[in-house]
N, C-alpha and C positions, 0 to 999 in steps of 0.2 A: 430465587432469585435468578432470573437468567442473564448468563454472562454475556457481553457484548465483545466484539473485536476492536483491540486496541487502534486507532484512528492513524496513529504513527506507524504502526508496524503495517497497516493496510497500504498505509501510501508507498512504506518502503518495496511491499511485496508488490505491488502497480506497476510502480517504475521499473524493477527489477524485470518484469516479465515483457516489459517494453523495449529496455536495452539489453537484456541478457548478460549484463557484467554487474559486478559486486563494486567495483570502482568507478565505471561510469554512474550508479546509482549513488554511492555516495558523495561523488563530485557534486551531481545534479541536486541533492539535498542538502549539501553543506552538512554532510556527517562523515565519519571516519569511516571505511569499508569494516570494521570491526564492530561497529556499530550498527550495518547494515545485516552483517552475519548475524549479530545477536538478536536484533528484530526479526530476522526469517525465521531462525532456530524458535524462537518464543514464539511465533505465529502456528507455526508448524507442531508444536509441543501442544500450544493450547487447542489447536483444533485435533491433533491427533493424526495427523496425516504428513505425508511428506508431499511438499509442493513442486519443489525441483530436483532434477537429477543432477550431479554435480562431477564432472571428471573432468580433474585439472581446471583450468580455467574454463573449460566448455560448462556452460549451464543449459539447462532445457526444463520444460514446464511438462510437470506430469500431467495425469488426466485430473486428479484433485486438484492441481494448480490451474488447470484450465476450466474448470468447473467455479472456483473461485473467484477468478480473474472476471468471468461473467458479472458476477455480483459486485465487484470490486469496483469496478467500472459506474455502474447503475450508483453505487453508494456515493463515491467518490464525486459524480455529475450531481448527484441531490446535495451533498455539501455545498457544492460550489453555487446550486442555484439559491440555497438556504441562506450562503451569506451575501450573495446580492439584491435578495429579497430585505433582508436586513439594514444593507446601507440604504437602499431605496427608502425604509421608512423611516431612516434616521434622516437622510436628507429632505425628506418631505416634512418630518417635524420642525427641522431649521429653517425651511423656507418662509 
């Protein structure tokens, strides 16, 4: 069976890429900084690559992280479209 990427980990990754701060990512997602660290570490472990370089409080995206970001943006956009489509279907059925 094909393994898929956990959507919560992917959202944490995508947000961290955008803000480049574990603290801000945690705040935006209403999670703890530890939860974000665990999500990113788990994603890196699942994929077998390093997604970010960390030096003190500085976070930079690796080449692998950049490649994943392209896919993550498309996946998250598609998930949003799916939710909108289902909401429209629900609304149409209730009318």
